C-alpha positions, 0 to 999 in steps of 0.5 A: 500500500502506498504511504499516502493510502496507508495514512488515509486508511489510518485516518478512517480507522481513527474516525471509527474509534473516535466516533465511539469515544464521542458517544461515550464522552457525551455521557460524562459531559452531560452529567457534569454539565448538570451536576458538576461531577465526573461520573467515573462509573459511566465506563462500566455502565458502557461495559454492562450494556455490552454484556447485556447485548451479548446475553440477548444475542446468545439467546438466539432470539434476537438479531444484532439490531434488536439486541442493540435496542434491547441493550440500550433500553436495559442500560438506560434503566440501569443508569436511572437506577444507579442515579436514584439509588447511589447518587440521589440520596447523596445529592440531598446532603446539599452543598458540597455533594460533588465530592461525596458523589465522586467517591460514590461513583468510584464505588459503583464502578468497582461494584459493576466491574466485580459483578461482571467478573462474577457473572461472566468471568474475567476472560474475553468473550466473542460477540458473535452474531454481530454486524454482517461484515463486508469489505469494500476496496475503494481507491486501494483503501479497505473499508468494512461495512462495520466501519460504515455502520459505526460512523453512520450510527454515531453521527446520527445519534450525536445529531439527534442528541444535539437537536433534542437538547436544543430544540425540545422542551425537555432539552430546554429544561436540561439547559435551564437546570445546568444553568441554575438548578435552584432557579429551574426548581423555582420555575417548576422544573422537576430536577430529579426527573431531568437528572434521571433523563440525563443519566438515561440518555448517557447510558443509552449512548454508552450501550450503543457504543459498546455494542458497536465496539464489541462487534467491531473487535469481536471482543467483550470483557469486564475491563473494557469500561476502562479501555474505552472509558478513559479515552472517552473521559479524556475527550470530555475534558479536552472538549470542555466538560459540559460542552456537547459539541466539544465532546463530539469533536474531541472524541474524534480527535483522540481517536485519530491521535491514538490510531496515528500514534499507534501506527507511526510511533508505537502501538504499545503506547496507544493509551498514552497518546490520549493523556499527552493530549490531555496534559497539553490541553490542560496546560494551555486550555485549562477549561478545554478546547470548548470552554463550558463551565457549569452555569453557562447552559451549554449542556 
């Protein structure tokens, strides 16, 4: 393959991985935009959603699309349950609850990882029954149907989410809650309902991303929440935690940098490239590339 073709091929691979990071990063940034804390359990929710899809596929009664939808619904319910059981009681403590919720999130993360290892073991499971794979040769580049599907689904979901947040009544309520929770409550907005919806949306996006990744690599394992969750969290920070467009763009950027770095520098340092970008961003843009502090209504 010509060097330029190889470079373009790596760009395509990076876009695919980056689009997944963007989907997962949205869950981090939405929760921070409203509650002001990083939900470190989000990566493990992504992992649980993928395993639920694997279970549905394993029954033989579901197609991949049906399993993806079923996994997304179940994971959305789990996300709401986690918020209600683990985070909502802490929120009621009042000022300063963010630090306590951070500790709670770490606890939830450990619990979900341990639960997955007990139920499914520590080994890697083949997704099986995933997306139908067809390879296309275009100008010497190899593009698979799975890559195309991932890009199309990711872009569609991100576009729908952006429209939902900016064009619907519930989206306006979410932005109002992010801007000033107390004022939103006085205006009659149910804060608990809005937060539950935020967790549900983030969990659904994570489950879809997990199913797509599981099919792409044909691998599902209990620690995959860290494998994807850390770069996605990095993307949320780099993009400006609380900014949806920032998370989308930074997710793709992280995916491209990781892929190109692995191809041209060292594949063994793949995870390190994201942190290099994070360090450089925090040095020169402490609030991220797209500044979105809590209170600016940019959820």
